[in-house]
N, C-alpha and C positions, 0 to 999 in steps of 0.2 A: 464442515468448516469448524475449526477450533474457536472456542469462546475467546473474545478479546479481553484480556485482563490488564489492569494497571501494571506498569513496569518502569524500571529505570534502565536506560540504555545509552550506549555511545551514539552520538549523532555525527554523521559525516557532512561536512559543509560542501555544498555544490552550488555556488553563487551564479553559475551560468544561467542566463534567461533563455526561454523557449527551448528547453530540453524536450525534444519530440519523441514519439514512440519508436521511430526508427533508430534513434540514438540509444534508447533504452533497450531495445531488442531488435537488431538489424534483420532485414527481411529474409535473409538466407536461413534463419532459424525458425521460420514460421511453419515448417512442414509438419511438425508434430501436433497432435491434438491432446497430448498429455500435459498436465499442469506441473509435473515434476521434471527436474533435470535441466531447467532453463537458467537457473541461477548462475551457472558457469559462463553463460553467454551474455549476462547482464552488462550493458554498456561496452559490448565487445570491441567496437571500433576505437574507443578511447582507452579501454583497459588493456588491450594487447597490441604489441608491435607487429610489423609485417611478417616477422619470422615466427610469430605465435607466442613469443615470450611476453611476460608481463611488462607493461609500461610502468617503470618505477615511480613516475611522476603522477600517476592517476591516484586520486584520493583513496579509493577502496583497495588499492594495492599497498598502501603504506601500513606499517605495523599498527599504528594507532587506530586505524579504521577498518581493518579486515573483518572485525566482528560487529560492525555497526548495525544497529537495529532501527535507526532513524536517519532520514535524509532531510537536511534543511536546504531547500532549493531556491533558485531564482524564480522570477515571475513566469507564469504561463507554463507550468510543468505538465507534461503529458500531452502536448499539442500534436497535431499531425494525424496520421491515419488511425482508424478506430480498431486497433488490434488488441484483443484481450490478452495476448501473450505478454504484453508489457507488464501488467500487474502480476501475471503468473511468474515472470522472471524476478521481479522485485521480491515477491513473497518467498520464492524458492531460495533466493540468496539469504534471506533472513530478515529483511526489512519489514517492520510492522507498521511504520508510521512515516508519512511524508508531510513536511510542513512547507508551505509556500504562501505567497500573497494571492495566487490564483492558480486554478487548474483548468485544463480543457474539460468540457462537460462529460464527454464519453469516458475518458480516462477516470475522472472523478467518480462517476457512477460505477465503473468496473472495479475500482478499489474496494468499495463497500461490499460488492458481491464476492470478493475474494479474500475478505478478512483483513484488509489494510485500512488504516485510518488516515484519510487525507485531512489535514488541518489547515484552514485558511485564517491567516492573521494579517493585520496591517503591516506595512513595510517597516515601520519603526520597531515593531516587536520582532519581526523576522530578523532584522539587523542585529538585535540583541542576542537572539538565539544563534545566529550565524557566528557571531563573535565568540559566544560561549563554546560552540562546537569546534571552533578552530583551536581550542586549548588542547585537544587530543583526547586520548582514552581516559584520562583522569577526570574529565568533565562529562558528567552524565546528565541527560535530561530526564525528568520524571513525567510520564504521560499518564494522566488519570482521566479515563473516558467517563466514568461514572459522574465525576464532578466537573468534567469538561475543562481541565486545566493542564497547562504545560509549565513546568517549573525548571528553572536553570540550576546549574550546579551551585550557584551562590544564593539560591532561595527566592529569586524573583519569579513571580507566577503570573501567567497570562490566561485569561478565560477565552475559550473558543466556542463557537456555535456549531451545533450538529443537529440534523433533522431527527426528531424523537424516534421515528420508525426505524431509521438506519442505525441509530444508537442501540435500540433494542435488538436489532438483528446481529450487530457485532457482539454485544454483550452475551447474547444467547448462542452465538455461533450458528446463525441461521442464514444459509444462502437460499436461492430460489427453490431448490429441491427440499431443503429443510422446512421452509415455510409451507410448502405443499403437504409434506408429511405431517405437519401439525394438524392438518384437516383430514387425516387418513380415515378416522372413524366416520366422519360425516360423508366422505367420498364413498366408503364401503356401504353405508346405509343407503345412499342415493342409488348406487349401482344395484343393490339388492332389490330396492323398490322398482327401479326401472326394468329389471329383468322380469319381475312378476307381472308388471303392468303391460310390458311389450315383449313377450317371450320370443317373438319372431325376429327381433332385432339382433 
């Protein structure tokens, strides 16, 4: 997993509440176990028309937001079934951060495990960020995980809370496998001692 670094990015406004995981990545795209290639299917039922062409009215299809790296969303983002394909699709599209007033627990946890920063802020602050995001590609939000701040294009800054362990994992690019590999020498030592003590195992 790549290290999460502070960045300035275009934020796409998605004020719809209760955006569930089936909206994020519809069930027909869950056959793969690969984390790559799902970005094209992100929000597929809203993003494409019945004939497969792009829906010109969907925010991520508009010129200002095609390269968005942040989503400012309505309440209860990521609710519904517990499919890890949802953060996979978000990450593969290029989204690094999702901001909302609340997230479904499983989706929230899966974001951290896949290098995405989910930020929870009060409604009044999300409203400010949503309004800023609606300005288009000229308005960029600054995301600073180290200092735990989100800053608007006009310089207004909001502080967010994040679990210290999850923050460490994002900053160092550590998923569950990476955390295990940090203990590789200790694991090797244990295995060596176990082999000597119980050679029959």
